[in-house]
C-alpha positions as semicolon CSV with decimal commas, in nm:
position;residue;x (nm);y (nm);z (nm)
1;X;1,855;-10,230;-12,559
2;X;2,045;-10,411;-12,835
3;X;1,986;-10,409;-13,211
4;X;2,097;-10,668;-13,460
5;X;2,314;-10,562;-13,750
6;X;2,035;-10,550;-14,005
7;X;1,832;-10,315;-13,786
8;X;2,132;-10,085;-13,738
9;X;2,190;-10,067;-14,113
10;X;1,826;-9,974;-14,165
11;X;1,844;-9,685;-13,919
12;X;2,165;-9,546;-14,074
13;X;2,010;-9,561;-14,419
14;X;1,700;-9,377;-14,302
15;X;1,906;-9,101;-14,141
16;X;2,113;-9,062;-14,457
17;X;1,798;-9,034;-14,663
18;X;1,652;-8,763;-14,435
19;X;1,978;-8,566;-14,446
20;X;1,982;-8,586;-14,826
21;X;1,628;-8,451;-14,846
22;X;1,714;-8,163;-14,614
23;X;2,015;-8,064;-14,826
24;X;1,800;-8,065;-15,139
25;X;1,538;-7,845;-14,972
26;X;1,808;-7,603;-14,856
27;X;1,955;-7,592;-15,204
28;X;1,611;-7,530;-15,348
29;X;1,534;-7,220;-15,119
30;X;1,535;-6,910;-15,343
31;X;1,748;-6,602;-15,261
32;X;1,556;-6,300;-15,127
33;X;1,441;-6,068;-15,405
34;X;1,624;-5,742;-15,473
35;X;1,473;-5,441;-15,298
36;X;1,364;-5,164;-15,535
37;X;1,520;-4,833;-15,430
38;X;1,582;-4,480;-15,551
39;X;1,937;-4,346;-15,554
40;X;2,040;-3,979;-15,549
41;X;2,375;-3,805;-15,554
42;X;2,461;-3,588;-15,254
43;X;2,470;-3,218;-15,333
44;X;2,588;-2,911;-15,143
45;X;2,411;-2,577;-15,111
46;X;2,416;-2,252;-14,916
47;X;2,176;-2,303;-14,624
48;X;2,010;-2,061;-14,380
49;X;1,851;-2,201;-14,068
50;X;1,770;-2,120;-13,706
51;X;1,937;-2,274;-13,402
52;X;1,678;-2,286;-13,126
53;X;1,723;-2,251;-12,749
54;X;1,465;-2,267;-12,467
55;X;1,442;-1,920;-12,312
56;X;1,281;-1,726;-12,028
57;X;1,162;-1,367;-12,038
58;X;1,274;-1,157;-11,741
59;X;1,274;-0,789;-11,648
60;X;1,598;-0,595;-11,674
61;X;1,522;-0,416;-11,344
62;X;1,306;-0,558;-11,067
63;X;1,252;-0,406;-10,723
64;X;1,055;-0,542;-10,428
65;X;0,891;-0,252;-10,246
66;X;0,936;-0,275;-9,868
67;X;0,852;-0,007;-9,611
68;X;1,139;0,163;-9,430
69;X;0,922;0,250;-9,131
70;X;0,663;0,048;-8,941
71;X;0,299;0,149;-8,918
72;X;-0,043;0,116;-9,076
73;X;-0,114;0,166;-9,445
74;X;-0,331;0,477;-9,485
75;X;-0,340;0,494;-9,864
76;X;-0,283;0,289;-10,182
77;X;-0,246;0,532;-10,470
78;X;-0,237;0,315;-10,785
79;X;-0,433;0,050;-10,970
80;X;-0,306;-0,307;-10,952
81;X;-0,110;-0,408;-11,261
82;X;-0,087;-0,054;-11,397
83;X;0,211;0,135;-11,535
84;X;0,380;0,377;-11,295
85;X;0,619;0,665;-11,343
86;X;0,937;0,730;-11,151
87;X;0,860;0,927;-10,834
88;X;0,488;0,845;-10,839
89;X;0,333;0,805;-10,491
90;X;0,235;0,443;-10,435
91;X;0,171;0,390;-10,062
92;X;0,116;0,608;-9,756
93;X;0,191;0,498;-9,399
94;X;0,040;0,659;-9,090
95;X;0,252;0,968;-9,013
96;X;0,113;1,068;-8,672
97;X;0,382;0,899;-8,466
98;X;0,667;1,022;-8,688
99;X;0,534;1,379;-8,705
100;X;0,506;1,379;-8,326
101;X;0,865;1,262;-8,303
102;X;0,965;1,542;-8,538
103;X;0,786;1,805;-8,330
104;X;0,954;1,667;-8,018
105;X;1,295;1,678;-8,189
106;X;1,240;2,041;-8,291
107;X;1,140;2,135;-7,937
108;X;1,443;1,954;-7,798
109;X;1,664;2,153;-8,034
110;X;1,518;2,475;-7,898
111;X;1,598;2,363;-7,543
112;X;1,953;2,271;-7,637
113;X;2,002;2,601;-7,816
114;X;1,882;2,786;-7,505
115;X;2,126;2,583;-7,292
116;X;2,400;2,675;-7,538
117;X;2,321;3,047;-7,498
118;X;2,333;3,014;-7,119
119;X;2,659;2,815;-7,130
120;X;2,813;3,075;-7,360
121;X;2,719;3,359;-7,126
122;X;2,851;3,171;-6,822
123;X;3,179;3,104;-6,998
124;X;3,214;3,470;-7,099
125;X;3,144;3,590;-6,743
126;X;3,397;3,354;-6,588
127;X;3,661;3,461;-6,838
128;X;3,604;3,830;-6,744
129;X;3,640;3,744;-6,378
130;X;3,950;3,542;-6,449
131;X;4,115;3,844;-6,607
132;X;4,082;4,025;-6,272
133;X;4,186;3,714;-6,076
134;X;3,843;3,718;-5,917
135;X;3,758;3,352;-5,975
136;X;3,935;3,022;-5,950
137;X;4,073;2,878;-6,274
138;X;3,886;2,552;-6,205
139;X;3,553;2,732;-6,241
140;X;3,665;2,883;-6,569
141;X;3,759;2,537;-6,701
142;X;3,424;2,398;-6,588
143;X;3,240;2,676;-6,770
144;X;3,437;2,606;-7,091
145;X;3,358;2,234;-7,065
146;X;2,989;2,307;-7,011
147;X;2,993;2,529;-7,320
148;X;3,143;2,248;-7,532
149;X;2,883;2,002;-7,402
150;X;2,605;2,244;-7,493
151;X;2,743;2,283;-7,844
152;X;2,758;1,905;-7,893
153;X;2,403;1,866;-7,762
154;X;2,282;2,120;-8,018
155;X;2,459;1,922;-8,295
156;X;2,304;1,597;-8,168
157;X;1,959;1,758;-8,165
158;X;2,003;1,875;-8,522
159;X;2,110;1,525;-8,630
160;X;1,806;1,380;-8,452
161;X;1,582;1,617;-8,645
162;X;1,731;1,491;-8,972
163;X;1,661;1,134;-8,862
164;X;1,297;1,193;-8,773
165;X;1,254;1,400;-9,089
166;X;1,377;1,098;-9,285
167;X;1,125;0,876;-9,109
168;X;0,849;1,119;-9,199
169;X;0,957;1,103;-9,565
170;X;0,968;0,723;-9,548
171;X;0,596;0,716;-9,468
172;X;0,552;0,778;-9,841
173;X;0,659;0,501;-10,081
174;X;0,738;0,616;-10,436
175;X;0,804;0,433;-10,763
176;X;1,182;0,389;-10,813
177;X;1,158;0,397;-11,195
178;X;0,915;0,380;-11,486
179;X;0,763;0,036;-11,520
180;X;0,477;-0,195;-11,435
181;X;0,355;-0,262;-11,082
182;X;0,200;-0,587;-10,969
183;X;-0,099;-0,670;-10,752
184;X;-0,068;-0,510;-10,409
185;X;0,014;-0,753;-10,129
186;X;-0,128;-0,518;-9,861
187;X;-0,449;-0,323;-9,835
188;X;-0,542;0,001;-9,663
189;X;-0,531;-0,044;-9,285
190;X;-0,276;-0,328;-9,291
191;X;0,012;-0,317;-9,045
192;X;0,359;-0,327;-9,202
193;X;0,704;-0,376;-9,052
194;X;1,008;-0,181;-9,161
195;X;1,233;-0,380;-9,396
196;X;1,025;-0,698;-9,375
197;X;0,679;-0,661;-9,526
198;X;0,671;-0,684;-9,907
199;X;0,426;-0,427;-10,040
200;X;0,454;-0,493;-10,413
201;X;0,699;-0,544;-10,700
202;X;0,788;-0,298;-10,974
203;X;0,972;-0,401;-11,291
204;X;1,073;-0,232;-11,614
205;X;0,857;-0,322;-11,912
206;X;0,961;-0,101;-12,204
207;X;1,248;-0,343;-12,274
208;X;1,271;-0,698;-12,141
209;X;1,557;-0,944;-12,119
210;X;1,544;-1,297;-12,259
211;X;1,782;-1,545;-12,096
212;X;1,887;-1,874;-12,254
213;X;2,169;-2,124;-12,198
214;X;2,437;-2,177;-12,460
215;X;2,661;-2,483;-12,475
216;X;3,021;-2,399;-12,392
217;X;3,132;-2,506;-12,740
218;X;2,928;-2,214;-12,882
219;X;3,086;-1,946;-12,661
220;X;3,340;-1,861;-12,932
221;X;3,065;-1,810;-13,188
222;X;2,858;-1,576;-12,968
223;X;3,165;-1,386;-12,851
224;X;3,255;-1,325;-13,214
225;X;2,905;-1,191;-13,276
226;X;2,966;-0,927;-13,010
227;X;3,318;-0,839;-13,117
228;X;3,230;-0,816;-13,485
229;X;2,934;-0,590;-13,418
230;X;2,677;-0,840;-13,537
231;X;2,500;-0,850;-13,204
232;X;2,255;-0,588;-13,326
233;X;2,177;-0,758;-13,656
234;X;1,804;-0,715;-13,716
235;X;1,758;-1,074;-13,831
236;X;1,999;-1,267;-13,609
237;X;1,787;-1,306;-13,294
238;X;1,414;-1,367;-13,290
239;X;1,177;-1,501;-13,026
240;X;0,900;-1,756;-13,077
241;X;0,614;-1,877;-12,863
242;X;0,499;-2,204;-13,013
243;X;0,410;-2,123;-13,373
244;X;0,396;-1,746;-13,313
245;X;0,705;-1,534;-13,378
246;X;0,745;-1,214;-13,175
247;X;0,732;-0,919;-13,419
248;X;1,044;-0,744;-13,286
249;X;1,402;-0,866;-13,303
250;X;1,650;-0,866;-13,017
251;X;2,009;-0,773;-12,957
252;X;2,277;-0,959;-12,765
253;X;2,352;-0,788;-12,434
254;X;2,597;-1,010;-12,252
255;X;2,718;-1,354;-12,155
256;X;2,752;-1,463;-11,795
257;X;3,080;-1,456;-11,606
258;X;3,149;-1,830;-11,615
259;X;3,028;-2,165;-11,742
260;X;2,806;-2,366;-11,510
261;X;3,024;-2,672;-11,427
262;X;2,719;-2,892;-11,370
263;X;2,551;-2,831;-11,706
264;X;2,843;-2,717;-11,921
265;X;2,641;-2,417;-12,039
266;X;2,665;-2,042;-11,996
267;X;2,374;-1,802;-11,952
268;X;2,332;-1,557;-12,238
269;X;2,104;-1,253;-12,236
270;X;1,919;-1,076;-12,516
271;X;1,712;-0,758;-12,496
272;X;1,383;-0,718;-12,683
273;X;1,178;-0,399;-12,714
274;X;0,827;-0,422;-12,572
275;X;0,631;-0,124;-12,710
276;X;0,298;-0,310;-12,721
277;X;0,343;-0,480;-12,383
278;X;0,323;-0,825;-12,544
279;X;0,605;-0,962;-12,329
280;X;0,565;-1,028;-11,958
281;X;0,831;-1,132;-11,712
282;X;0,828;-1,508;-11,650
283;X;0,711;-1,610;-11,997
284;X;0,890;-1,904;-12,161
285;X;0,963;-1,929;-12,531
286;X;1,229;-2,020;-12,786
287;X;1,520;-1,803;-12,896
288;X;1,589;-1,849;-13,268
289;X;1,944;-1,765;-13,379
290;X;1,982;-1,725;-13,754
291;X;2,281;-1,912;-13,894
292;X;2,413;-1,958;-14,245
293;X;2,632;-2,234;-14,385
294;X;2,826;-2,219;-14,708
295;X;2,832;-2,539;-14,914
296;X;2,642;-2,743;-14,660
297;X;2,571;-3,109;-14,734
298;X;2,190;-3,138;-14,738
299;X;2,001;-3,465;-14,790
300;X;1,634;-3,571;-14,759
301;X;1,541;-3,654;-14,403
302;X;1,366;-3,972;-14,521
303;X;1,707;-4,116;-14,619
304;X;1,809;-4,133;-14,250
305;X;1,772;-4,443;-14,036
306;X;1,838;-4,454;-13,662
307;X;1,984;-4,738;-13,459
308;X;2,059;-4,712;-13,086
309;X;2,085;-4,335;-13,096
310;X;2,313;-4,326;-13,400
311;X;2,215;-4,218;-13,751
312;X;2,295;-4,395;-14,078
313;X;2,234;-4,375;-14,450
314;X;2,244;-4,660;-14,701
315;X;2,494;-4,628;-14,983
316;X;2,505;-4,853;-15,290
317;X;2,805;-5,086;-15,300
318;X;2,955;-5,355;-15,519
319;X;2,743;-5,645;-15,648
320;X;2,430;-5,430;-15,607
321;X;2,448;-5,462;-15,228
322;X;2,394;-5,180;-14,980
323;X;2,622;-5,068;-14,699
324;X;2,532;-4,860;-14,396
325;X;2,730;-4,542;-14,338
326;X;2,716;-4,347;-14,014
327;X;2,654;-3,972;-14,038
328;X;2,648;-3,679;-13,797
329;X;2,334;-3,470;-13,837
330;X;2,292;-3,095;-13,814
331;X;1,985;-2,872;-13,834
332;X;1,661;-2,975;-14,002
333;X;1,550;-2,769;-14,302
334;X;1,190;-2,871;-14,357
335;X;1,195;-3,210;-14,529
336;X;1,575;-3,202;-14,553
337;X;1,857;-3,203;-14,301
338;X;2,216;-3,085;-14,291
339;X;2,483;-3,354;-14,256
340;X;2,784;-3,229;-14,062
341;X;3,004;-3,532;-14,118
342;X;3,001;-3,864;-14,305
343;X;2,908;-3,751;-14,657
344;X;3,055;-3,528;-14,924
345;X;2,943;-3,383;-15,251
346;X;2,893;-3,648;-15,517
347;X;2,839;-3,941;-15,278
348;X;2,538;-4,152;-15,367
349;X;2,276;-4,251;-15,112
350;X;1,947;-4,440;-15,118
351;X;1,650;-4,214;-15,047
352;X;1,354;-4,445;-15,121
353;X;1,295;-4,799;-14,998
354;X;1,526;-4,789;-14,695
355;X;1,258;-4,941;-14,471
356;X;1,309;-5,273;-14,652
357;X;1,689;-5,267;-14,641
358;X;1,946;-5,414;-14,408
359;X;2,325;-5,438;-14,422
360;X;2,431;-5,634;-14,731
361;X;2,083;-5,645;-14,886
362;X;2,059;-5,664;-15,265
363;X;1,894;-5,364;-15,431
364;X;1,763;-5,273;-15,770
365;X;1,671;-4,939;-15,922
366;X;1,417;-5,100;-16,158
367;X;1,050;-5,061;-16,077
368;X;0,891;-5,409;-16,047
369;X;0,621;-5,488;-16,305
370;X;0,268;-5,479;-16,175
371;X;0,111;-5,820;-16,105
372;X;-0,180;-5,887;-16,345
373;X;-0,516;-5,890;-16,174
374;X;-0,683;-6,231;-16,139
375;X;-1,000;-6,285;-16,343
């Protein structure tokens, strides 16, 4: 398609006119209004707060009760879930077989002792004859050997009696220590196998352990607590279950042997008294470790904005424009939060109006006049 010269000039003129209009419209667009904000100076203060760690309650001593002899349960001598005392009878196993074995062992000892008496007499007689050269030396040696065998058989019979006596004692299962016993896993008349069948579990309950994992960077801090004698501080370690705080405080017992290479944490154990039996093994809660910080930088939490997992505050800059500044956050203190890095005393930050700000936005500290209501 071809245009004559006059048509081409008309098109160029029209395009120039449109471009001119666009430039005028762009020049006429107003700048965005200044965002009203509130500015505060950063201050420092002495802060007390709790570092929190997920924790699990566990017994300091736990024993699975297993029978040491096989047989049938003839008695259960406790109530499920009750407290037991050390040495208290818990289970009885049928003793008939083991008592019969004991009686047989005693009778066998009597036989062996009688054989020993006979062997001793034979040996004495042969030695008397040997003094008169009335018997061959071989017979004397045989009599001495028979006497030694009889002595060993008596010793073996006595050892056997001790073994069957032990089996008779093992037909009674006793509590190994003071504590709480669980629900019995066997009932009267049940058959049990030595070393295999689990009868029940007993655990200490007057004092329970609370285990939690500490990041390896905090090992130095907790080790210092132990070495400086602050592990028993009444207010350092508390335990919470949701919004409820356990009424007794704990003490630091130990830290595990090594850091777990997969998680980078180390298991730490506290001990809490349990006089009212409020704690039970297996409970989960939160360990609260009291910490204090001298001259901590504390700002309102509402001054923080988050972007892609990083935290920022807005600070006023030149020409009434704001600038974002990255900060490293610490522990929350109600409506405020500790800033570990990024701010210092005297720095100014914006605490109100940040939701309307972006990097380089213009701000004002003047409150805009109210718009008159339309009549």
